[in-house]
C-alpha positions, 0 to 999 in steps of 0.5 A: 833855378829858383823858380823850381824849387818854390814850385817844390816847396823849397826855399832855393838859398837853402841849397844854393848859395846867395847869388846877386846879378850886379850890371852897373857897378855900385850904383846899380840897385841890386848892390843896394840888396849886396849890401844890406845883406852883407851887413844883415849877415855879418851881423849874424855871425858877429859871436861865430868863431866859425863863420866867415863874411865870405863873397864870390866874385866873378864875371857875368858872362861866361863865367865858367872857364875861372878866370876873374874869380875873386874871394873877398870878405870886405866890403870895401874891396868887393865895391872896389872889384866891382868897380872895376871889372864892370868901368874897365870891361863893361860887362856884368858881376856876380857876387855869390856868397861863399859857403 
């Protein structure tokens, strides 16, 4: 999707929600990128009462069935959910901005 939107001159995340594919729990570099984005976005919306820093946490494989999907706006909870999920099921996890 990213390549397609870049090829037509559009910013992919102006159309699709910001997404992080975490494969190794909170030690994964992708989770570090998520934390940076989470904190930056949180600062940007600090004075906006209509926006929330909410995220969807879901399995990285076979996630089209609605099973295992959680929504949270708390970084500690997201980290716990991620680690519990990756450790218990040995699968990857998608963290996607709730829009």
